[in-house]
C-alpha positions in Angstrom: -20.5 -11.4 -8.6 -18.7 -14.7 -8.9 -20.4 -18.0 -8.3 -18.7 -21.3 -7.8 -20.5 -24.4 -9.0 -19.3 -27.9 -8.0 -21.1 -30.6 -9.8 -19.5 -33.2 -7.5 -17.8 -36.4 -8.4 -17.8 -37.4 -12.0 -19.6 -40.7 -12.2 -19.1 -43.9 -14.2 -15.4 -43.4 -14.7 -12.3 -45.0 -13.2 -11.0 -43.0 -10.3 -12.0 -39.7 -8.6 -12.5 -36.3 -10.1 -14.6 -33.2 -9.3 -16.2 -30.9 -11.8 -15.7 -27.3 -10.9 -17.2 -24.3 -12.7 -16.8 -20.6 -11.9 -19.4 -18.2 -13.3 -19.4 -14.4 -13.1 -22.2 -12.3 -14.5 -23.6 -15.2 -16.5 -20.2 -16.0 -18.1 -18.0 -19.0 -17.4 -14.7 -17.8 -16.1 -13.2 -21.3 -15.4 -14.2 -24.9 -15.8 -12.0 -27.6 -14.5 -11.9 -31.4 -14.4 -10.1 -31.6 -11.0 -8.2 -34.9 -10.2 -7.0 -34.9 -6.6 -5.3 -38.3 -6.4 -1.5 -38.9 -6.4 0.1 -42.2 -7.0 3.8 -41.6 -7.2 4.9 -44.6 -9.4 7.5 -42.5 -11.2 9.3 -42.1 -7.8 8.5 -45.5 -6.3 10.3 -47.3 -9.2 13.5 -45.3 -9.0 16.3 -47.7 -8.0 14.1 -50.8 -8.8 15.8 -53.8 -10.5 14.7 -53.8 -14.1 13.3 -57.4 -13.8 10.9 -56.3 -11.1 9.8 -53.0 -12.7 7.2 -54.3 -15.2 5.3 -56.3 -12.6 5.3 -53.3 -10.2 4.2 -50.8 -12.8 1.2 -52.9 -13.8 -0.2 -52.0 -10.4 -0.8 -48.4 -11.6 -4.2 -49.6 -12.9 -6.4 -52.7 -12.9 -8.0 -51.9 -16.3 -4.7 -51.3 -18.2 -2.3 -53.5 -16.2 -1.2 -55.6 -19.2 -0.7 -52.6 -21.4 1.6 -50.9 -18.8 3.5 -54.2 -18.3 4.1 -54.6 -22.0 5.1 -51.0 -22.5 7.5 -51.3 -19.5 9.1 -54.4 -20.9 9.4 -52.7 -24.3 11.2 -49.7 -22.8 13.6 -51.8 -20.8 14.4 -54.1 -23.7 15.1 -51.0 -25.9 17.4 -49.6 -23.1 19.3 -52.8 -22.7 19.6 -53.9 -26.3 17.3 -56.9 -26.3 15.8 -57.9 -29.7 12.5 -59.6 -29.0 11.5 -62.4 -31.4 8.4 -62.0 -33.6 6.7 -64.6 -31.5 7.3 -62.6 -28.3 6.0 -59.4 -29.9 2.9 -61.1 -31.3 2.0 -62.8 -28.0 2.4 -59.6 -26.1 0.2 -57.8 -28.5 -2.4 -60.5 -28.1 -2.4 -59.9 -24.4 -2.9 -56.1 -24.9 -5.7 -56.7 -27.5 -7.4 -59.1 -25.0 -7.3 -56.2 -22.6 -8.7 -53.9 -25.3 -11.7 -56.3 -25.6 -12.4 -56.5 -21.9 -11.9 -52.7 -21.3 -13.9 -51.7 -24.3 -16.8 -54.0 -23.3 -16.8 -52.4 -19.8 -16.7 -48.9 -21.2 -19.2 -49.3 -24.0 -21.9 -51.2 -22.1 -21.5 -50.4 -18.5 -20.4 -46.8 -18.6 -21.6 -45.3 -21.9 -24.7 -47.2 -22.9 -26.8 -45.9 -20.0 -26.4 -42.5 -21.6 -27.4 -43.8 -25.0 -30.6 -45.5 -24.0 -31.9 -43.3 -21.1 -30.9 -45.5 -18.2 -29.7 -43.1 -15.6 -29.6 -45.9 -13.0 -26.6 -47.3 -14.8 -26.0 -51.0 -15.3 -28.7 -52.0 -12.7 -31.4 -50.2 -14.7 -29.8 -51.4 -17.9 -30.2 -55.0 -16.8 -33.9 -54.5 -16.4 -34.5 -52.5 -19.6 -31.9 -54.1 -21.9 -31.1 -57.6 -20.5 -29.7 -58.9 -23.9 -27.2 -56.0 -24.0 -26.0 -56.8 -20.5 -25.6 -60.5 -21.3 -23.5 -59.5 -24.3 -21.4 -57.1 -22.2 -20.5 -59.8 -19.7 -19.8 -62.3 -22.5 -17.4 -60.0 -24.3 -15.7 -58.8 -21.1 -15.2 -62.4 -20.0 -13.8 -63.4 -23.4 -11.3 -60.6 -23.3 -10.2 -61.6 -19.8 -9.9 -65.3 -20.9 -7.5 -64.2 -23.7 -5.3 -62.3 -21.2 -5.4 -65.1 -18.8 -4.4 -67.8 -21.3 -1.2 -66.0 -22.2 -0.5 -63.9 -19.1 -1.7 -66.6 -16.6 -3.9 -64.0 -14.8 -6.6 -61.8 -16.2 -5.4 -58.7 -14.2 -1.7 -58.0 -13.5 -0.3 -60.9 -15.7 2.5 -63.0 -14.1 4.0 -64.7 -17.1 5.4 -61.7 -19.0 9.1 -60.8 -18.6 12.0 -59.1 -20.2 13.2 -61.1 -23.2 11.1 -64.1 -22.4 8.1 -65.7 -20.7 8.2 -66.9 -17.1 5.5 -69.4 -18.0 5.4 -70.1 -21.8 2.0 -70.5 -23.3 1.1 -73.9 -24.6 -0.8 -75.0 -27.7 -3.9 -75.5 -25.5 -3.6 -71.9 -24.4 -3.5 -70.7 -28.0 -6.5 -72.8 -28.8 -8.4 -71.1 -26.0 -7.3 -67.7 -27.3 -8.6 -68.6 -30.8 -11.9 -69.8 -29.5 -12.4 -66.7 -27.4 -11.4 -64.4 -30.3 -13.9 -66.1 -32.6 -16.6 -65.8 -30.1 -15.8 -62.0 -29.7 -15.8 -61.6 -33.5 -19.2 -63.2 -33.9 -20.8 -61.3 -31.1 -19.3 -57.9 -32.0 -20.2 -58.3 -35.7 -23.8 -58.8 -34.8 -23.8 -55.8 -32.4 -22.2 -53.5 -35.0 -24.8 -54.4 -37.6 -27.6 -53.8 -35.1 -26.1 -50.5 -34.1 -25.8 -49.4 -37.7 -29.4 -50.4 -38.4 -31.1 -49.0 -35.3 -28.7 -46.1 -34.4 -27.9 -45.1 -30.8 -26.8 -41.5 -31.5 -27.8 -38.7 -29.2 -26.9 -35.1 -29.4 -23.8 -34.7 -31.4 -20.9 -33.4 -29.3 -18.5 -31.3 -31.3 -14.9 -30.4 -30.3 -14.5 -27.2 -28.3 -15.3 -24.1 -30.5 -12.2 -22.7 -32.2 -9.8 -25.4 -30.9 -7.4 -27.1 -33.3 -7.9 -30.9 -33.3 -4.6 -32.8 -33.2 -5.2 -36.6 -33.3 -2.1 -38.5 -32.1 -1.6 -42.1 -33.3 1.2 -44.5 -32.9 1.5 -46.2 -36.3 1.5 -49.8 -35.3 3.8 -51.9 -37.5 5.7 -48.9 -38.8 9.4 -49.7 -39.4 10.4 -46.6 -37.4 7.5 -46.9 -34.9 6.5 -43.4 -35.9 3.9 -41.2 -34.4 1.6 -39.2 -36.7 -0.5 -36.2 -35.8 -3.6 -35.9 -38.0 -6.0 -33.0 -38.4 -9.7 -33.5 -38.3 -9.9 -33.7 -42.1 -7.4 -36.7 -42.1 -4.4 -34.7 -43.3 -1.1 -35.6 -41.6 0.1 -32.5 -39.7 3.4 -33.9 -38.6 5.2 -37.2 -37.9 8.1 -38.2 -35.7 10.0 -41.3 -34.8 10.1 -43.1 -31.5 13.5 -41.6 -30.5 12.1 -38.1 -31.3 9.1 -38.4 -29.0 10.4 -36.5 -26.0 11.7 -33.7 -28.3 8.2 -33.3 -29.7 5.9 -33.7 -26.7 6.1 -31.4 -23.7 3.9 -31.3 -20.5 2.2 -28.5 -18.6 1.4 -28.8 -14.9 -1.1 -26.8 -12.8 -1.7 -26.5 -9.1 -5.4 -27.6 -9.3 -5.0 -31.1 -10.7 -2.6 -34.0 -10.4 -3.1 -34.9 -14.0 -0.6 -33.2 -16.4 -1.3 -31.7 -19.8 0.9 -33.0 -22.7 1.1 -30.9 -25.8 3.0 -30.7 -29.1 6.1 -28.6 -28.5 6.1 -27.2 -32.0 2.6 -25.8 -31.7 2.7 -24.7 -28.0 -0.2 -24.7 -25.6 -3.2 -24.8 -26.2 -2.8 -25.1 -30.0 -0.8 -28.3 -29.5 -3.1 -30.2 -27.2 -3.8 -33.7 -28.5 -6.7 -36.2 -28.7 -5.9 -40.0 -28.6 -7.9 -43.2 -28.4 -10.5 -45.0 -30.6 -11.6 -42.1 -32.7 -8.0 -40.9 -33.3 -6.9 -44.4 -34.3 -9.4 -44.5 -37.2 -7.1 -42.0 -38.9 -4.0 -44.2 -38.7 -2.3 -46.1 -41.4 -3.4 -49.4 -39.8 -6.8 -48.0 -38.6 -10.0 -50.0 -38.3 -11.5 -48.3 -41.4 -9.0 -50.0 -43.6 -10.0 -53.5 -42.4 -11.8 -55.3 -45.3 -14.3 -56.9 -43.0 -15.1 -53.7 -41.3 -15.5 -52.0 -44.7 -17.9 -54.8 -45.7 -20.0 -54.1 -42.7 -20.5 -50.5 -43.8 -18.7 -48.9 -40.9 -16.8 -46.3 -42.8 -20.0 -44.6 -44.0 -20.9 -43.8 -40.4 -17.6 -41.9 -40.0 -16.9 -40.6 -43.5 -17.6 -36.9 -42.8 -14.3 -36.0 -41.1 -14.9 -32.3 -41.4 -17.9 -32.8 -39.1 -16.0 -34.8 -36.5 -18.1 -35.5 -33.5 -16.7 -36.7 -30.2 -19.6 -39.0 -29.5 -18.4 -41.2 -32.4 -15.8 -42.5 -29.9 -18.4 -44.9 -28.4 -19.1 -46.4 -31.8 -15.4 -46.7 -32.6 -14.9 -48.5 -29.3 -17.5 -51.1 -30.3 -15.9 -51.6 -33.7 -12.4 -51.9 -32.1 -13.7 -55.0 -30.2 -14.3 -56.7 -33.5 -11.0 -55.4 -35.0 -9.0 -56.6 -32.0 -10.5 -60.1 -32.2 -9.6 -60.3 -35.9 -6.1 -59.1 -35.3 -5.6 -61.7 -32.5 -6.6 -64.5 -34.9 -4.2 -63.1 -37.5 -1.3 -63.2 -34.9 -2.1 -66.8 -34.1 -1.7 -68.0 -37.7 1.8 -69.3 -38.0 2.9 -68.4 -34.5 6.1 -70.3 -33.5 6.1 -71.3 -29.9 9.7 -72.5 -30.1 11.2 -69.0 -30.5 10.1 -67.1 -27.5 13.3 -65.8 -25.9 15.8 -63.0 -26.6 19.3 -62.6 -25.2 20.4 -59.5 -23.4 22.2 -58.2 -20.2 19.9 -57.3 -17.4 22.8 -55.6 -15.6 23.4 -53.2 -18.5 22.7 -49.5 -18.9 20.8 -47.4 -21.5 17.7 -45.4 -22.3 14.6 -46.7 -24.0 11.1 -45.7 -25.0 8.3 -48.3 -24.8 5.1 -47.4 -26.7 1.9 -49.0 -27.7 -1.8 -48.2 -28.2 -3.6 -49.0 -24.9 -7.4 -49.3 -24.8 -7.8 -45.5 -24.3 -5.0 -44.4 -26.6 -1.2 -43.9 -26.8 0.8 -45.1 -23.8 4.5 -44.2 -23.4 7.0 -45.5 -20.9 10.4 -43.8 -21.0 13.2 -45.4 -18.9 16.8 -44.5 -18.1 18.5 -47.7 -16.8 21.8 -47.7 -14.9 23.5 -51.0 -14.2 20.4 -53.0 -14.2 18.3 -50.5 -12.1 15.7 -47.9 -13.1 17.3 -44.5 -12.6 14.5 -42.4 -14.1 11.2 -43.1 -15.7 8.5 -40.9 -17.3 5.0 -42.1 -18.1 2.5 -40.5 -20.5 -0.8 -42.2 -20.6 -3.9 -41.8 -22.8 -6.0 -39.9 -20.2 -3.2 -37.4 -19.8 -3.1 -36.8 -23.5 -6.9 -36.2 -23.5 -6.9 -34.2 -20.2 -6.7 -30.7 -21.8 -9.3 -31.6 -24.3 -11.7 -32.7 -21.5 -11.2 -29.4 -19.7 -11.7 -27.3 -22.8 -14.8 -29.3 -23.7 -16.1 -28.8 -20.2 -15.7 -25.0 -20.5 -17.4 -25.0 -23.9 -20.4 -27.0 -22.7 -20.8 -25.1 -19.5 -21.0 -21.8 -21.4 -23.8 -23.3 -23.6 -25.8 -24.5 -20.6 -25.5 -21.7 -18.0 -28.9 -20.5 -16.6 -28.8 -17.7 -14.1 -25.4 -18.7 -12.6 -26.1 -22.4 -12.6 -25.8 -25.2 -15.0 -29.1 -26.5 -16.3 -30.1 -30.1 -15.6 -29.6 -30.8 -19.3 -26.2 -29.3 -19.1 -25.2 -31.5 -16.2 -26.3 -34.6 -18.1 -24.3 -33.7 -21.3 -21.2 -32.7 -19.3 -21.3 -36.1 -17.5 -21.8 -37.8 -20.8 -19.0 -35.9 -22.5 -16.5 -36.9 -19.8 -17.5 -40.5 -20.0 -16.9 -40.5 -23.8 -13.2 -40.3 -23.1 -13.4 -43.2 -20.6 -10.8 -41.4 -18.4 -8.7 -43.7 -16.2 -7.5 -41.5 -13.5 -5.3 -44.0 -11.6 -3.2 -44.1 -14.8 -3.3 -40.3 -15.3 -2.0 -39.5 -11.9 0.7 -42.2 -11.7 
């Protein structure tokens, strides 16, 4: 006899999703992370003037609005032949890294930490049991938002970023505010990393789904050809491809039971080619956090050195370390920044095709635009939660099988399933664009 188990809404994530499990004779037949929302941005922006598109697309999400805006600008500039100056590129990355800090602080402390310290009541209970951690959470999130606000003129949905220029150029006072905030983040996150390494916050290790190949997709920031690399769990590079080859290498699977699609590597097929992106994947990259000399000095690599025993719960720790790394990278960008060279020439009435790509807080973000005479003719979005979507579903099936008791999921199983979904920090507004 078949039994359907609905665990209800997934909690402490952005957006709405149900967890559905079907059991027959004590065996899991199906386990699904079902996302019902539909946003429609790929259709809404068709026909939109290119100068309006980045501002509109940022409304996909409040957590990743700057990342979407910068990726959109990048794609349109590629399509129309703009060559952004180094100063423009650096300032846009500072905005995205500020968003990393704010988003990671929210995810690490407010969403994940209650699982790590047995505070099922969430942030309210955490404020009673770990008030110092909550104060640090608010301080880090506020600092990240100050960085975005200083350059973007608004902490959410920035209003100063534009194609080839700034609508409101940052001043030296703005850059000084960014530097102060970045240094504050660096000091606070350094202390938190050392405390975490000393005391440890690890719970049950959560391994990848049994028998599933692990393909970690990274956008190699700073690479001359903007290459993507796919790493295996042991750190070996499985394949690499350039920006212009992305759509030839990544396909998407759709199903009737969720609005979130399933990207996969076309060469490997589905499910062998499903991918994992985000903080843990980025540690494998050529510019990853484990190569930063200050992070090495803190002793972080030792925590993650056993790549063959990759555990998904390490994502939380990587997220904390990335807060520190982002602050250091922001300070590096500020050194020698030229505020006099912040515009690039191009024709907003032109036509062409371009791919915008960056690492958003949750992982690889891709905007693909076809522009016809200054208007968006077609766009395709692939966001981090989409890349991780198949992995989440396979992990859900794997964990459900381990925790089935008489055609129901044990209380322990429900807890670890919820915890495992939150590890990925899914952003479902983005994923169902």
